[in-house]
N, C-alpha and C positions, 0 to 999 in steps of 0.2 A: 517582386516577380523575377527580376533579372538575377537576384541572388539565388532563388530557388532553381532557376534554369541552370545556373553555373554549378550548383551543388549536384543536380541530376547528371549533368554532363561529366563532372569529375567522377561521380560514382560509377557511371557507365564505363568510363575510361579504365578505372581500376578493375572492374569485373571482367572486361574484355581483355585486359592486359594480362591478368593473372589467372583467369578462368573462374569458374564458380567456386564459392567457398565450400569447404568440405562439410558434410553432414555430421550429426552427433555420433560419438563413439558409442557402440552398444554397451549397455551396463551388464557386468558379470555379477549375477545375483549370488554366486558362490563366494565372491570376494567382497562384495559390498554389503555390509551388515550394520544394523543400528547398534549403537547410537552415532557412529562416526560416518556412516554412509547409508544412503537409501536410493535404490533405483526408482525411477519415475514410475508411478502406478496410481490408479484410482482407488486401490485398496487402502483401507484405514490401517495404519501401522499398529502393531501390538494387538490386533484382533479386538479392538475396543468397539463395543456396540455403537451404532450410529447415534442413538439418542443420548449417549454419554460422551461423545467425541467433542472436545473443546473446539471452539471456532474463533477465528481471527477475522474480524469484520473491519473493513476500511471504509470510512466515510470521508469523502473529499468534497470540499467546496472551494470555489474560486473567488478570490477577492481579498480585500483587506479586513482587518479586525477593527470594526468601529461599533458604535452603539447600535445601529440598525442590524448589522450582520450578527452581532453577538446575541441579540434577542432571538433571532431566527435559529442560531445554533442551539441555544438553551431550550427553545421550544421543541426542537427535534430530539434532544437527548435527555431531557430532564426526568422523564418517568421511566426510562429504560432500566430494567433489572436483569441480573443474571438469574439462571434457574434456581440458584440457592437463595435468592432474595436480595443479594447485595447489589448496590448500584453499579452500573458499568463504569469502567475507568478508561481513560484514553490519553493520548499525547497530542497536543496541538502544535502545529507548525504554522507560523504566521509570516506574512510578508512584512518586510521592514518599511516599504514605501507607503506612506500615508496611513500607517497603522496607528490607532489610538491606544497608546500603551496604558492609559488609565483603565480601559475596558479589559485589556489582557490581564492586568494586575487584579482587577475585580474578579475575573473568572478564576484565576489562580487562588486568590484568598478565600473565595467562597466554594471552592471545590466544584465548580459548575463546568 
């Protein structure tokens, strides 16, 4: 609690000492062109139809990788398929603290 209050006090001191932070610089669409640059927009780049637009889905779970959690992870993703019928793929990031590396190795070796 005290640490949070000190952080907020220090943050307030910085803001009031130097003023508010500047806003974003407007994007110049005449200079910012794909593939090196893209201005923020809700439009799909390249005029790809929405039903053919690739998606990046993030699935986040908190906790260590142990036998119980691994079963839950597998139940969530085991039957997921891409529109072309291929199974989904992903990258797992695990905590080091009290992780059961036998289960992590099992997931890796079984492509689960």
